[in-house]
TORKOL-4160 file (C-alpha; in steps of 0.2 Angstrom, whole numbers, padded with zeros to 4 digits, m for minus):
130
<pt num="1" X="0292" Y="0010" Z="0477"/>
<pt num="2" X="0288" Y="0004" Z="0459"/>
<pt num="3" X="0273" Y="m0005" Z="0466"/>
<pt num="4" X="0267" Y="0011" Z="0474"/>
<pt num="5" X="0270" Y="0020" Z="0457"/>
<pt num="6" X="0261" Y="0006" Z="0448"/>
<pt num="7" X="0246" Y="0008" Z="0460"/>
<pt num="8" X="0246" Y="0026" Z="0455"/>
<pt num="9" X="0246" Y="0022" Z="0436"/>
<pt num="10" X="0264" Y="0026" Z="0433"/>
<pt num="11" X="0276" Y="0012" Z="0426"/>
<pt num="12" X="0293" Y="0010" Z="0419"/>
<pt num="13" X="0297" Y="0002" Z="0403"/>
<pt num="14" X="0312" Y="m0009" Z="0399"/>
<pt num="15" X="0323" Y="0006" Z="0397"/>
<pt num="16" X="0317" Y="0014" Z="0413"/>
<pt num="17" X="0307" Y="0026" Z="0404"/>
<pt num="18" X="0291" Y="0033" Z="0413"/>
<pt num="19" X="0274" Y="0026" Z="0405"/>
<pt num="20" X="0256" Y="0028" Z="0410"/>
<pt num="21" X="0252" Y="0011" Z="0403"/>
<pt num="22" X="0258" Y="m0006" Z="0410"/>
<pt num="23" X="0272" Y="m0013" Z="0400"/>
<pt num="24" X="0262" Y="m0028" Z="0395"/>
<pt num="25" X="0248" Y="m0017" Z="0389"/>
<pt num="26" X="0260" Y="m0006" Z="0380"/>
<pt num="27" X="0268" Y="m0021" Z="0372"/>
<pt num="28" X="0251" Y="m0028" Z="0366"/>
<pt num="29" X="0246" Y="m0011" Z="0360"/>
<pt num="30" X="0262" Y="m0010" Z="0349"/>
<pt num="31" X="0260" Y="m0028" Z="0343"/>
<pt num="32" X="0242" Y="m0024" Z="0338"/>
<pt num="33" X="0248" Y="m0008" Z="0329"/>
<pt num="34" X="0261" Y="m0019" Z="0319"/>
<pt num="35" X="0248" Y="m0032" Z="0315"/>
<pt num="36" X="0236" Y="m0018" Z="0309"/>
<pt num="37" X="0250" Y="m0011" Z="0298"/>
<pt num="38" X="0253" Y="m0028" Z="0291"/>
<pt num="39" X="0234" Y="m0031" Z="0288"/>
<pt num="40" X="0233" Y="m0014" Z="0280"/>
<pt num="41" X="0247" Y="m0018" Z="0268"/>
<pt num="42" X="0239" Y="m0034" Z="0264"/>
<pt num="43" X="0223" Y="m0026" Z="0260"/>
<pt num="44" X="0232" Y="m0013" Z="0249"/>
<pt num="45" X="0240" Y="m0028" Z="0240"/>
<pt num="46" X="0224" Y="m0037" Z="0238"/>
<pt num="47" X="0216" Y="m0021" Z="0232"/>
<pt num="48" X="0229" Y="m0019" Z="0218"/>
<pt num="49" X="0227" Y="m0038" Z="0213"/>
<pt num="50" X="0208" Y="m0036" Z="0213"/>
<pt num="51" X="0210" Y="m0020" Z="0202"/>
<pt num="52" X="0221" Y="m0029" Z="0190"/>
<pt num="53" X="0209" Y="m0044" Z="0189"/>
<pt num="54" X="0194" Y="m0032" Z="0186"/>
<pt num="55" X="0204" Y="m0023" Z="0172"/>
<pt num="56" X="0209" Y="m0040" Z="0164"/>
<pt num="57" X="0191" Y="m0046" Z="0165"/>
<pt num="58" X="0185" Y="m0030" Z="0157"/>
<pt num="59" X="0197" Y="m0031" Z="0143"/>
<pt num="60" X="0192" Y="m0049" Z="0141"/>
<pt num="61" X="0174" Y="m0045" Z="0141"/>
<pt num="62" X="0177" Y="m0031" Z="0127"/>
<pt num="63" X="0186" Y="m0044" Z="0117"/>
<pt num="64" X="0173" Y="m0057" Z="0119"/>
<pt num="65" X="0160" Y="m0044" Z="0114"/>
<pt num="66" X="0170" Y="m0040" Z="0098"/>
<pt num="67" X="0171" Y="m0058" Z="0094"/>
<pt num="68" X="0153" Y="m0060" Z="0097"/>
<pt num="69" X="0149" Y="m0046" Z="0085"/>
<pt num="70" X="0161" Y="m0053" Z="0072"/>
<pt num="71" X="0152" Y="m0070" Z="0074"/>
<pt num="72" X="0135" Y="m0063" Z="0072"/>
<pt num="73" X="0141" Y="m0054" Z="0056"/>
<pt num="74" X="0149" Y="m0070" Z="0049"/>
<pt num="75" X="0133" Y="m0079" Z="0053"/>
<pt num="76" X="0122" Y="m0065" Z="0044"/>
<pt num="77" X="0134" Y="m0066" Z="0029"/>
<pt num="78" X="0132" Y="m0085" Z="0029"/>
<pt num="79" X="0113" Y="m0084" Z="0030"/>
<pt num="80" X="0113" Y="m0071" Z="0016"/>
<pt num="81" X="0124" Y="m0083" Z="0005"/>
<pt num="82" X="0113" Y="m0098" Z="0009"/>
<pt num="83" X="0098" Y="m0087" Z="0003"/>
<pt num="84" X="0107" Y="m0082" Z="m0013"/>
<pt num="85" X="0111" Y="m0100" Z="m0016"/>
<pt num="86" X="0093" Y="m0105" Z="m0014"/>
<pt num="87" X="0088" Y="m0091" Z="m0026"/>
<pt num="88" X="0101" Y="m0096" Z="m0039"/>
<pt num="89" X="0095" Y="m0114" Z="m0037"/>
<pt num="90" X="0077" Y="m0109" Z="m0040"/>
<pt num="91" X="0082" Y="m0099" Z="m0055"/>
<pt num="92" X="0092" Y="m0113" Z="m0062"/>
<pt num="93" X="0077" Y="m0125" Z="m0059"/>
<pt num="94" X="0065" Y="m0113" Z="m0068"/>
<pt num="95" X="0077" Y="m0112" Z="m0082"/>
<pt num="96" X="0079" Y="m0131" Z="m0083"/>
<pt num="97" X="0060" Y="m0133" Z="m0083"/>
<pt num="98" X="0058" Y="m0119" Z="m0097"/>
<pt num="99" X="0072" Y="m0128" Z="m0107"/>
<pt num="100" X="0064" Y="m0145" Z="m0104"/>
<pt num="101" X="0047" Y="m0138" Z="m0110"/>
<pt num="102" X="0056" Y="m0130" Z="m0125"/>
<pt num="103" X="0064" Y="m0147" Z="m0129"/>
<pt num="104" X="0048" Y="m0156" Z="m0128"/>
<pt num="105" X="0040" Y="m0143" Z="m0140"/>
<pt num="106" X="0054" Y="m0145" Z="m0152"/>
<pt num="107" X="0053" Y="m0164" Z="m0152"/>
<pt num="108" X="0035" Y="m0163" Z="m0156"/>
<pt num="109" X="0039" Y="m0150" Z="m0170"/>
<pt num="110" X="0053" Y="m0162" Z="m0176"/>
<pt num="111" X="0041" Y="m0177" Z="m0176"/>
<pt num="112" X="0028" Y="m0166" Z="m0185"/>
<pt num="113" X="0041" Y="m0160" Z="m0198"/>
<pt num="114" X="0047" Y="m0178" Z="m0200"/>
<pt num="115" X="0030" Y="m0184" Z="m0203"/>
<pt num="116" X="0027" Y="m0170" Z="m0216"/>
<pt num="117" X="0043" Y="m0174" Z="m0224"/>
<pt num="118" X="0038" Y="m0192" Z="m0226"/>
<pt num="119" X="0021" Y="m0187" Z="m0233"/>
<pt num="120" X="0030" Y="m0176" Z="m0245"/>
<pt num="121" X="0042" Y="m0189" Z="m0250"/>
<pt num="122" X="0028" Y="m0201" Z="m0253"/>
<pt num="123" X="0019" Y="m0188" Z="m0264"/>
<pt num="124" X="0035" Y="m0185" Z="m0274"/>
<pt num="125" X="0038" Y="m0204" Z="m0276"/>
<pt num="126" X="0020" Y="m0206" Z="m0282"/>
<pt num="127" X="0022" Y="m0192" Z="m0294"/>
<pt num="128" X="0038" Y="m0199" Z="m0300"/>
<pt num="129" X="0031" Y="m0216" Z="m0303"/>
<pt num="130" X="0016" Y="m0209" Z="m0313"/>
């Protein structure tokens, strides 16, 4: 009798409930449904993890960008300080050159005055001995 019903497309499951699918096909369908549900849950979990990762990467990217801007600013300040140092060095070198030239002029003037003093002392000595 159950074979005749099976040929007609009517089957009984394990609790003798009437089904239109073969029990094996019904079991495979339920197994597939459960596997799909597990797969969907895993996909959802993967999506959550991926979203967390993307958020972390975005935060890290923003922090890297901030640090990059700070580094550029620090580099610019350092370059500015180096240029200021070079300018100060050039000014000091010019001042040294100026003072050296003034020293040479004063030495020449000193020599001239000493020579003049010697000549005047000679004249005084000559006038005193006369």
